[in-house]
C-alpha positions in Angstrom: 97.7 -84.5 74.0 98.2 -83.2 70.5 101.8 -84.1 69.7 104.1 -83.1 66.8 106.9 -85.6 65.9 109.8 -84.3 63.8 112.0 -87.2 62.9 113.7 -88.0 59.5 114.2 -91.8 60.0 111.0 -93.2 58.6 110.9 -96.5 60.6 111.6 -94.7 63.9 109.1 -91.9 63.1 106.4 -94.5 62.4 107.3 -96.4 65.6 107.0 -93.2 67.7 103.7 -92.3 66.1 102.3 -95.8 66.7 103.6 -95.7 70.3 102.1 -92.3 71.1 98.8 -93.0 69.3 98.5 -96.2 71.2 98.9 -94.2 74.4 95.9 -92.1 73.5 97.5 -89.1 71.9 96.7 -87.3 68.6 99.9 -87.3 66.6 101.2 -85.5 63.6 104.6 -86.3 62.1 107.0 -84.8 59.6 110.4 -85.8 58.3 112.6 -82.7 58.1 113.3 -79.5 60.0 111.7 -77.0 57.6 108.4 -79.1 57.7 108.7 -79.2 61.5 108.9 -75.4 61.8 106.0 -75.0 59.4 103.8 -77.5 61.2 104.7 -76.1 64.6 103.9 -72.5 63.6 100.7 -73.5 61.7 99.0 -75.5 64.4 99.1 -75.5 68.2 100.5 -78.6 69.8 100.7 -79.7 73.4 104.2 -81.2 72.9 106.9 -81.4 70.2 109.1 -84.5 70.0 112.1 -83.3 68.0 115.1 -85.1 66.6 118.4 -83.3 66.7 119.9 -84.4 63.4 117.5 -83.4 60.7 117.7 -82.6 56.9 117.1 -79.1 55.6 117.2 -77.5 59.1 118.8 -79.0 62.2 116.9 -79.7 65.4 118.7 -76.9 67.3 117.4 -74.3 64.9 113.9 -75.9 64.8 113.9 -75.8 68.6 115.0 -72.1 68.6 112.3 -71.0 66.2 109.5 -73.0 67.8 110.5 -71.8 71.3 110.5 -68.1 70.1 107.1 -68.5 68.5 105.4 -70.7 71.0 107.2 -70.4 74.4 104.7 -72.4 76.3 104.9 -75.6 74.2 107.2 -78.3 75.8 109.9 -79.7 73.5 111.4 -83.2 74.0 114.6 -83.5 72.0 115.8 -86.9 70.6 119.5 -87.2 70.1 122.0 -89.8 69.2 124.7 -87.7 70.8 125.5 -88.5 74.4 127.9 -85.8 75.4 126.9 -83.4 78.1 127.8 -80.4 75.9 125.2 -81.4 73.3 122.6 -81.9 76.0 123.3 -78.5 77.6 123.2 -76.8 74.2 119.8 -78.4 73.5 118.5 -77.1 76.9 119.9 -73.6 76.2 118.1 -73.5 72.8 114.8 -74.2 74.6 114.4 -78.0 74.9 112.6 -79.0 78.1 114.1 -82.5 78.2 116.0 -85.0 76.1 116.2 -88.7 75.3 119.4 -90.2 74.0 119.0 -92.9 71.3 118.6 -95.8 71.5 115.7 -95.4 74.0 113.0 -97.7 75.2 109.3 -97.2 74.6 108.8 -97.1 78.3 111.3 -94.3 78.7 109.9 -92.2 75.9 106.3 -92.5 77.2 107.5 -91.6 80.7 109.1 -88.4 79.4 106.1 -87.5 77.3 103.7 -88.0 80.2 105.9 -85.8 82.5 106.1 -83.0 80.0 102.4 -83.1 79.5 101.7 -82.3 83.1 100.9 -78.7 83.9 102.1 -76.6 86.8 100.4 -77.2 90.2 97.1 -75.3 90.6 97.1 -72.4 92.9 100.6 -71.2 92.2 99.9 -67.6 91.3 103.5 -66.3 91.2 103.8 -64.4 87.8 106.8 -62.2 88.2 110.0 -61.9 90.3 112.1 -58.7 90.2 115.6 -59.4 91.5 119.3 -58.6 90.9 118.5 -56.2 88.1 116.3 -58.7 86.2 112.6 -59.2 85.7 111.7 -62.9 85.7 108.3 -62.9 84.0 107.0 -66.4 84.7 103.6 -65.7 83.0 105.3 -64.8 79.7 108.2 -67.2 80.3 111.0 -64.7 79.7 113.8 -63.0 81.7 114.4 -59.4 80.9 117.7 -57.8 81.9 118.2 -54.3 80.4 117.7 -54.8 76.6 118.2 -58.5 76.8 115.2 -60.9 76.7 115.8 -64.6 77.3 113.1 -67.3 76.9 112.4 -69.8 79.7 111.1 -73.3 79.1 108.1 -74.6 81.0 110.4 -76.8 83.1 112.6 -73.8 84.0 109.5 -71.8 85.0 108.6 -74.8 87.3 112.0 -74.8 88.9 111.9 -71.0 89.6 108.4 -71.3 91.0 109.3 -74.2 93.3 112.5 -72.7 94.6 110.9 -69.2 95.1 107.9 -70.8 96.9 110.2 -72.6 99.3 112.9 -69.9 99.6 113.0 -70.3 103.4 114.7 -73.7 103.1 116.9 -75.9 101.0 115.2 -77.8 98.2 116.7 -81.2 97.6 117.4 -82.7 94.2 114.9 -85.5 94.9 112.2 -82.9 95.6 112.9 -81.1 92.3 113.0 -84.4 90.5 109.6 -85.4 91.8 107.8 -82.0 91.9 109.1 -80.4 88.7 110.5 -83.3 86.6 107.7 -85.7 87.6 110.0 -88.6 88.4 110.1 -90.7 91.5 112.5 -93.3 92.8 115.3 -92.6 90.2 117.7 -89.9 91.5 119.0 -88.7 88.2 121.0 -85.9 89.9 122.8 -85.0 86.7 119.5 -84.1 85.0 118.6 -81.7 87.8 122.1 -80.3 88.0 122.3 -79.7 84.2 118.9 -78.0 84.2 120.0 -75.7 87.1 123.3 -74.9 85.2 121.4 -73.9 82.1 118.9 -71.9 84.1 121.7 -70.0 85.9 123.0 -68.9 82.5 119.7 -67.3 81.8 119.1 -65.7 85.3 122.5 -64.9 86.8 124.7 -61.9 86.2 127.7 -64.3 86.7 126.7 -68.0 86.4 130.0 -69.0 87.7 129.2 -67.2 91.0 125.4 -67.6 91.3 123.6 -65.2 93.5 120.0 -66.4 92.9 120.1 -70.2 92.8 122.6 -71.3 95.4 124.1 -74.8 95.7 124.0 -76.3 99.2 126.7 -79.0 99.3 125.3 -82.4 99.9 121.7 -81.2 100.1 120.4 -79.4 97.0 119.6 -75.8 96.1 118.2 -72.6 97.7 116.8 -69.4 96.3 118.4 -66.2 97.4 116.8 -62.8 96.7 119.8 -60.7 97.4 123.6 -60.9 97.2 
């Protein structure tokens, strides 16, 4: 893949570049938020590895601008913050995944490889009209009235998988494997957090979801009507 790394700490930036280059990727790197936006808008990348705390322009704003301009480019956010609120905010701004510092080389490579995967071939669902909203999966947006909300590639994958299997409950383990690309490590909070953020984008009332329903002790199910 062609990867953009936006990280202000020089030693960490160089280490990430060496790691990704050694894994066979073509890597460009910059050291502040403004340069990150400029690079991301100037050239197409298959993935952006983005630090949260950046000089000149913080990572949240960089994420927001890149997501608006290039909705199909996966964004992996690096953060020294460990609170759930920070992670949810990053996902709301358009990040597809996050890694909390300090992280291992193995973890970072695993996250990069997962985000580099494309949606399964043969899944032709492009649009869902439900509950007063148009979920345009091809353009990765949700349109409700005059409001347009951008979806991330991972969120599109979740909607596709739940909708495709709307006749049954989809387990967290299944979503983790089929959409997140992870096996054998039931990080249920990662799935639950992603669903919570997605509900804020899709549901009329995220506190009382009508589209993505929780099934206690099992997982989630897609409902097309109230």
